[in-house]
C-alpha positions in Angstrom: 50.4 25.7 18.2 49.0 25.9 22.4 46.0 23.9 23.1 43.8 26.8 23.5 45.0 27.9 19.7 44.0 24.7 18.6 41.0 24.5 20.5 39.7 27.2 19.2 40.3 25.7 15.1 38.2 22.5 15.5 35.6 24.5 17.1 35.5 26.9 14.1 35.7 23.6 11.7 33.2 22.2 13.7 30.7 25.2 13.3 32.1 25.7 9.2 31.2 21.8 8.8 27.9 22.3 10.3 27.0 25.1 8.4 27.8 22.7 5.1 25.7 19.9 6.4 23.0 22.6 7.2 23.2 24.0 3.4 23.7 20.6 1.6 20.3 19.5 4.0 18.7 22.3 3.2 19.5 22.8 -0.6 18.5 18.8 -0.7 15.0 19.3 1.1 13.9 22.4 -0.8 15.6 21.8 -4.1 15.7 18.3 -4.5 14.1 18.4 -8.1 16.8 21.0 -9.5 19.4 19.7 -8.2 18.6 15.7 -9.4 18.2 17.7 -13.0 21.6 18.8 -12.5 23.5 15.7 -12.1 21.3 14.0 -13.7 22.9 15.5 -17.0 26.0 13.8 -16.3 25.3 10.7 -14.1 22.7 8.7 -15.4 21.4 7.1 -12.3 17.7 6.6 -11.0 15.8 9.7 -8.2 16.0 6.7 -5.6 19.4 6.2 -5.8 20.6 9.6 -6.2 18.8 10.5 -2.9 19.9 7.5 -0.9 23.6 8.3 -2.6 22.7 12.3 -0.8 21.6 10.9 1.9 24.1 8.5 3.2 26.7 11.1 2.0 25.5 13.3 4.8 25.5 10.6 6.9 29.1 10.1 6.8 30.0 13.8 6.4 28.0 14.3 9.5 30.2 11.3 11.1 33.5 12.8 10.0 32.4 16.1 11.8 32.2 14.5 14.5 35.4 12.3 14.5 37.8 14.4 13.6 36.1 18.0 15.1 33.7 17.3 18.0 35.3 14.2 19.9 39.2 16.2 19.4 37.6 19.7 20.7 35.9 17.9 24.0 38.9 15.8 24.4 41.0 19.2 24.1 38.0 21.0 27.0 38.1 18.4 29.5 42.4 17.6 29.7 42.8 21.8 29.0 
């Protein structure tokens, strides 16, 4: 695998993951009650706890995108 291919893979992974994060945020922002009702059928948690878990998970996912996709992509851009 060449550096150019790896750079392309990391770039597209970052774009796809950011799209998923945006979709998650939009669903959480505009359909919060529906998502909560759906999940509260399976898990008995208060709405405040549900929102905190979602917010923390989105933050963790964003950190992972930066750590595993964007930073290696930028490093390969600098080196190559």
